[in-house]
N, C-alpha and C positions, 0 to 999 in steps of 0.2 A: 375455501377451501377444495383441493382437488379431489376427484372421484377416488375412487378405491384402487383401481388399477394405474393410476397417475401417482398417487401416494406411497404405492407399495416402487413407484419408480423413479419418483425423489426417494426416499426410504436409500434405495437402492446408491442412486448418485453420490448421496452425501457419505454413506458407508465406503465407497470406493474411493471419493476423495481424501476421508481419515487415510485408509489405508496406504496409499501412494504416500499423504503427507508423512505418516509415520517412518515411513522405510526410507524415505529422503530425508528426513530431519535427524534421523538415528544412523544415516551413513552407512545403511543397507544394501542401498540400490545404488549400485556402478561406484562406489566406493565414495559418492557423495557424503558430505558434511557439514551442516546448516544450522549454526546455532544462533537465531533470528535475534534473542531474547534476552540469554545470559549466558558468562563464560563460564566459571564454574561453582557462582553462587556466591561468593565474596566477592570483593574488591579490595584492591590496597588502600592501606591509610600511612604508614606510617613505618619509619626503620628506628630499631630501640637497639639497646645494647641486652645480648643471650642473660635467659637468667635461666638457672636450675630448672629441668622440668619441660622447659619450652621443648617444641618439634624440630628436630636437627631438621627437617625436612626447609624449614622455615629460614635457615641461614642464607645470608646474601654474603656468597664469598667474597663478590668484591669488597664490598666496602669493610668487611672482616680483614681483607687484605691489607684495605689500604692505611685503617686506624690499628693493626694489631688485637686488634678485641673482637673477639665474636659479637656480630649484629642478626640481628632476623627481623625479617620483617612483617608486620604487621596486618591483617586481613578484618574487616568487618563485613559482614552478611547482608549483600543486598536487600535492598528494600524491593515487595514486588512491584508492578508496575500496572498502570492503570491506562489502557490503549481503546484508543476511539477510531473506530473506520467510518470515514465519511466515502462513502459509494455512490456514484454519480448512474444515475438508472433512468437518465435520458434515451431517446428517440435511437439518438443516432450508435449507441449502442446494438442496434442490431445489425449496424454495416459487420463486415469480414470477408476475408478470401478464403482464408482456412480453415476459419471459426471466425465467430464472432469476438465482437470487443466485450460485450457484455460475460460470456462464458469465458472471455482471458482473465474478465476481471473478477468473477466468481471464482474460477479458482485461485487466485494470487489470495484472494478475500479469505475463503478458506484455508490455504497454509498457514497465512500468518495466524490465524484464530485458531488453530489446533494446534498449531507450534505452542502458540502462550498457555494453553493449556496444560503442557508440560510443566512449564512455570509456573503455575500455579498464579497466572498472571488474570485481573480481572480486563474483558472484553465489551466496551458497548459499540453501537451500533447506528448511525445514522443516511436514510435514504435519502437521497437528494433527487428532484429532478428540477423545475425551477421554482421548487419549493418543498418545503420540508414534508418526505411524504412517510417515514415512521423514524422513532425516535427509540431507541432499547438503550436503558442503562447497563452500565458496566458492569457486569458479575464475572466471578469464576468458576470452575469446572464444567465440567465435557457435555453436561445438559446442557444446559445455558449455550454454549457454542452450537452443538447440532439445531436446536432451537433458532440463533443466531441467522445460522446458514440457511435453513429451510425457510427463514422469513425474506431471506432476498432469493431466493427462487419461486415460491409463490405468491411473493407480494406483485400484484396491478398495477403499473403506476397510474395516475389520478392524471397526469401532464405528461408530455413528450418533448416542451420545451429543458432547458440546460441552466443553472444558474447555482453558484456553489456558495453565493454569498447569504441567501438563506439560513443552510447549515451550519456558515460560519461563525454567523452572527448568535445562532442559536449555543454554540458551546461558547461563548465570551459570556454569555447570560447565565447559561445553566450549567457549565462545569468549572466548579470551584477549583478541586483538587488538582496539582500539578498532572498532567495526562501526557500522552505522547498519543499525537491526534495524524493518520494516515490516510493522506486524500488518493483515492482511485479515480479518476476522471481521465477524459481525452482533453479536459481542459479545453474544449470548442464552448466556452463559456465567455458572459460579459467579466471585466475585466473586475478583479477582488483582491487585491493588494493593499488597501486600504481597512479589510477585514481581517487577510495574514500578517498586516503589522498588527494587529492588535492581539491577536491568538500567541505571536510570536512573545509576546512581555510577560504568560503566563504556562505556555505549553509548547513543549517538543513538538515540532513537525515536520514531518518525512510527505515527499508526493511521488507517487507513481503514474505516469501520464500509460496508457492503455491507445494504441494506437493500431492501424492497420497500414501493412505495406501500399496498399490500391490507392491510399489518401495520398501519397506523397506526390504522383504524376495522374494526368487527365490521358489514357490512351486512347492512340487514333484509329477509334473505331465507327466514325462518320458520324451523322448525326443520329444523337440520342436526346430522350429525355432524362432529365436528373428532378429527382424529387427529393428534397428536404425532410432529414426522417424526422425531426422535432417542429419544423413548421408548415408542412405537407405542402408547400410553396412547389409547385414544377416550373421547369426552365427548361425551352427547345437549345440545344446546345451543336454547333457542329464541330467538333474536336479532330475534324481536319485539317482545322486552319490552326498554324503552327502560332500566330497571335495568342489564339486564346488559350494553348496549351503551356505556352512560356507564364503569359499572365496568372494561371492559375498557379504555378511550380512556384512564382515571384509571392502569391500570397499566402500561399502555405509556407515559406521558409520562413514568410515574415514574420506570421504569427507564432511558427516556431522558436523564432527569435527572442521574441517578447513573454515568450513562457519562461525561457532560459535564463534571461535578464531578469525575469521577475524573482524566479527563484534565488539566482543568487544574492538582487538586493538585499534578499532577508535572510538570507545565509539558513534557505531549506535546500537538506538532500533532496536530490532529486536524479529520479531514473526514468528512462521512454520504453518499455514493452512492449512490442509488435506481437499481436496474433501470431503465432507459430514459434515465439521464440521459446527458448528452454532459458524459463523465468528464474531460477533458483539461484545462479549468478550472478543475476544483478541483481537480487533480494539479497543476498550477501552485499556485493558492493554498497548496494544503498544502504545496510544498518554497520556496514563498516565508516561510511562518508562521515557519521553522526558525530558530536565533539564524546569523545568518551570512548568509541570504537563500535562497540553494540547497545542495542537496548537493556 
């Protein structure tokens, strides 16, 4: 638990995220409109002949013209959703050029969570490093989501390593109700394709990779000491060597291809959000990429 001064800062940060999210989701900021989780609260079900008393706004004029008899569209209320956010809080999240990957992940997570509140969806959370650090069962309501965001901000990881498999295995074992699982990670993790294939049998899965532009290339700055944020291992690298820079780029490119191939193999909608990016268009694209168009 943070001290009183830090706690005030924490509350202010959560309030700021909430205000920005409300403005963005409701379309009040620069004309942006984004409905992450629902359209109009109903979904199309069927078309049938018009019955006296039906709402004329539901008439399907194309079908009516084709058959010469008034037809209306039938809608059913959408069910609320259960959403589980799997947040990778490993040591590599400390890295960032303009902003850290962790702060970017936090903002995205808060935006999704606070958006879900407005549609009465249930939100749960799994914090993971190389182990499950925290599990918060899904619930609805603003107070619950604020608690969830505070938990991400205040949690002190027990480990620095990264491995999504324990969190994915927990979902398979403990979450029986069909849910939307959203992965938030830089995916600098061991292969988790086996666990993803198991989850896809019962749940809807989306993936958001949080990366930093500086990770994509090794700049020529001479002799430097690099430290792995997760393992703590330090190595001396001569960045003026073109061969070293090329090998680094090839490794990164290969890793990126592997992630993309894994997501395509299991038909998981996937976006890469870099620190400093305007992330809302990418989130909107992600939601529309899934079957059915929106959450």
